C-alpha positions in Angstrom: -29.1 4.8 4.0 -27.0 3.5 1.1 -26.3 -0.1 2.1 -24.6 -0.8 -1.2 -24.2 -4.2 -2.9 -22.1 -7.0 -1.6 -19.8 -8.9 -4.0 -18.1 -12.0 -2.6 -15.0 -13.8 -3.7 -14.1 -17.3 -2.6 -10.7 -16.5 -1.0 -8.1 -13.6 -0.7 -6.2 -14.4 -3.9 -9.4 -14.2 -5.9 -10.4 -11.1 -4.0 -7.2 -9.3 -5.0 -7.6 -10.3 -8.7 -11.3 -9.1 -8.7 -10.4 -5.8 -7.0 -7.6 -5.1 -9.5 -9.8 -5.9 -12.5 -12.6 -3.7 -11.0 -10.0 -0.9 -10.4 -8.9 -0.9 -14.1 -12.5 -1.0 -15.3 -13.5 2.0 -13.2 -10.4 4.0 -14.5 -11.5 3.4 -18.1 -15.1 4.4 -17.3 -14.1 7.7 -15.6 -11.7 8.6 -18.3 -14.3 7.9 -21.0 -16.7 10.2 -19.2 -14.4 13.0 -17.9 -11.0 12.6 -19.5 -9.3 11.8 -16.2 -9.8 9.3 -13.3 -9.2 10.6 -9.8 -8.9 7.8 -7.2 -8.3 7.9 -3.4 -6.4 4.9 -2.0 -6.3 3.3 1.4 -3.5 1.4 3.2 -3.4 -2.0 4.7 -2.5 -5.5 3.7 -5.7 -6.2 1.7 -5.2 -3.3 -0.8 -1.5 -4.1 -1.0 -2.4 -7.5 -2.5 -4.6 -5.6 -5.0 -1.7 -3.3 -5.8 0.6 -6.2 -6.5 -1.9 -7.5 -9.1 -2.5 -4.1 -10.5 1.2 -3.5 -11.1 1.2 -6.4 -13.6 -1.8 -5.1 -15.6 -2.2 -2.7 -18.4 -4.1 0.4 -17.2 -4.6 4.0 -18.3 -2.2 5.4 -15.8 -1.3 8.4 -17.9 -4.9 9.7 -17.4 -5.1 8.8 -13.7 -4.5 10.9 -10.6 -3.9 9.1 -7.3 -4.7 10.6 -3.9 -4.9 9.1 -0.4 -7.8 8.5 1.9 -5.7 8.8 5.0 -2.1 8.8 6.2 -0.2 8.4 9.4 2.2 11.1 10.6 5.2 9.0 9.7 7.9 9.4 7.0 7.1 7.8 3.6 9.9 5.2 4.0 8.2 3.9 7.2 6.5 0.5 7.0 3.5 2.3 8.5 3.1 4.7 5.6 0.2 4.2 3.3 1.9 6.2 0.6 5.1 4.2 1.1 3.2 0.9 0.8 1.5 2.0 -2.5 4.7 3.3 -3.9 6.5 0.0 -3.2 3.7 -2.3 -4.4 2.3 -0.3 -7.3 3.4 3.2 -8.2 7.2 2.4 -8.2 6.6 -0.6 -10.5 4.7 1.1 -13.3 6.4 1.7 -16.6 3.9 4.5 -17.4 3.7 6.8 -14.4 0.3 8.2 -13.3 -0.7 11.6 -14.5 -0.4 12.8 -10.9 0.5 11.3 -7.5 -0.6 13.4 -4.5 0.5 12.0 -1.2 -0.9 13.5 2.0 1.7 15.8 3.7 1.4 14.0 7.0 4.9 14.9 8.2 4.1 18.7 7.9 3.6 20.3 11.3 1.4 21.4 12.7 -0.9 18.7 11.3 -3.8 21.2 11.0 -1.7 23.1 8.4 -1.1 19.8 6.5 -4.9 19.2 6.4 -5.4 22.7 4.9 -2.6 22.1 2.4 -4.2 18.9 1.2 -7.6 20.5 1.0 -6.0 23.1 -1.3 -4.4 20.4 -3.4 -7.8 18.7 -3.8 -9.4 22.1 -4.8 -6.7 22.8 -7.4 -6.8 19.3 -9.0 -10.6 19.1 -9.1 -11.0 22.7 -10.2 -13.3 23.7 -7.3 -13.2 26.0 -4.4 -12.6 25.0 -0.8 -15.6 27.2 0.1 -17.9 25.1 -2.0 -19.1 21.5 -2.0 -16.5 18.8 -1.6 -14.8 17.3 -4.7 -16.3 14.1 -6.1 -13.7 11.3 -6.5 -14.4 8.8 -9.2 -13.5 6.0 -6.8 -12.6 5.9 -3.2 -11.1 2.6 -1.9 -11.8 2.1 1.8 -11.2 -0.6 4.3 -12.9 -1.4 7.6 -11.2 -2.1 10.9 -12.2 -4.8 13.4 -13.5 -1.9 15.6 -15.7 -0.5 12.8 -13.5 2.4 11.8 -12.9 3.4 8.2 -10.4 5.9 6.8 -9.0 7.4 10.0 -12.5 7.9 11.5 -12.4 6.1 14.8 -15.1 5.2 17.3 -15.7 8.0 19.7 -13.6 10.6 17.9 -15.1 14.0 17.0 -13.7 13.6 13.5 -16.6 11.2 12.7 -19.2 14.0 12.9 -17.1 16.7 11.2 -18.6 17.7 7.8 -17.5 21.3 7.2 -13.9 20.4 6.4 -12.5 18.2 3.6 -9.4 16.9 5.3 -9.0 16.4 9.0 -6.1 16.2 11.4 -6.6 13.4 13.8 -4.5 13.6 17.0 -2.5 10.6 18.3 -4.2 8.3 20.7 -3.0 5.3 22.7 -1.9 2.7 20.2 -2.0 4.9 17.1 -0.2 7.7 15.5 -1.5 11.2 14.6 -2.8 11.2 11.1 -4.7 13.0 8.3 -7.9 11.7 6.8 -10.5 12.6 4.3 -13.7 13.7 6.1 -17.1 12.0 5.8 -18.2 14.9 3.6 -15.7 14.0 1.0 -16.5 10.2 1.3 -20.2 11.0 0.8 -19.5 13.0 -2.4 -17.7 10.2 -4.2 -19.2 8.8 -7.4 -18.2 5.3 -6.2 -16.9 3.8 -3.0 -15.5 0.3 -2.8 -14.9 -1.2 0.6 -12.3 -4.0 0.3 -12.2 -6.5 3.2 -11.2 -10.0 4.0 -11.2 -12.4 7.0 -13.8 -13.5 9.5 -12.9 -10.6 11.9 -14.5 -8.2 9.3 -17.9 -10.0 9.1 -19.4 -8.4 12.2 -18.2 -4.8 11.7 -19.4 -4.9 8.1 -22.8 -6.2 9.2 -23.0 -3.3 11.7 -21.8 -0.7 9.2 -24.6 -1.7 6.8 -27.3 -1.1 9.4 -28.6 2.2 10.7 -27.2 3.3 14.0 -24.7 5.6 15.7 -21.7 6.4 13.5 -19.7 7.4 16.6 -19.9 3.8 17.7 -19.3 2.3 14.2 -17.7 5.0 12.0 -18.0 2.9 8.8 -21.7 3.7 9.0 -20.7 7.0 7.3 -20.5 5.0 4.1 -24.3 5.0 4.2 -24.1 8.7 3.4 -22.5 8.1 0.0 -24.5 9.5 -2.8 -22.9 7.3 -5.5 -22.4 3.6 -5.9 -21.2 1.6 -2.9 -19.7 -1.9 -3.3 -18.6 -4.1 -0.4 -16.0 -6.4 -2.1 -15.2 -9.2 0.4 -14.0 -12.7 0.6 -16.2 -15.5 1.8 -15.0 -15.2 5.4 -16.0 -11.6 5.6 -19.4 -12.0 4.0 -21.8 -9.9 6.2 -25.2 -11.0 7.5 -28.0 -10.0 5.1 
């Protein structure tokens, strides 16, 4: 199991600055090695703070392609849209646009078709076949929910155990919209995964996610499958138990 390393910042503002600095450093590293950086972004208030800082920094956007980890089946202008949040906080503020911006087509119906469409987009951009191994993102930015979910892999859902597909359609459930998500197979193939989290409510689920056990109970345990580097970047309140 890849437990990864834990990096702790004193408080949320320092966390956002550290995450943004790390983000730019990883872009430069990927571009130096492969000529392009391909990054998968997550939604939520914590990455949005990172996006705000990133929008003021110099970064090699012209050689960077942005993708998404998951997306709700809502229009991009919705306040619930992960793509919309990143557009408002980051992409729309950049003077140099990214080389590519690939939002998940979460308003396409049926959603199963949208999942296949995004898988085809990944295959085309990474230059691989959907019949082969999943693409290897340079960096995947994840969060973790108070219930232990990550991406849109939720406790008790069959999506947690699905490894044959790259992109999954996740049906609506009480209290949440239908959505698209990268599968655990794609997360596991990443060269680097950074889990960004803050607040005392994250301490216990992070601690669980870093221990062996049932991924159906704590889906963030799938991060333990990652073959590349795993970094848990947290504030002091979210610091997990050793």
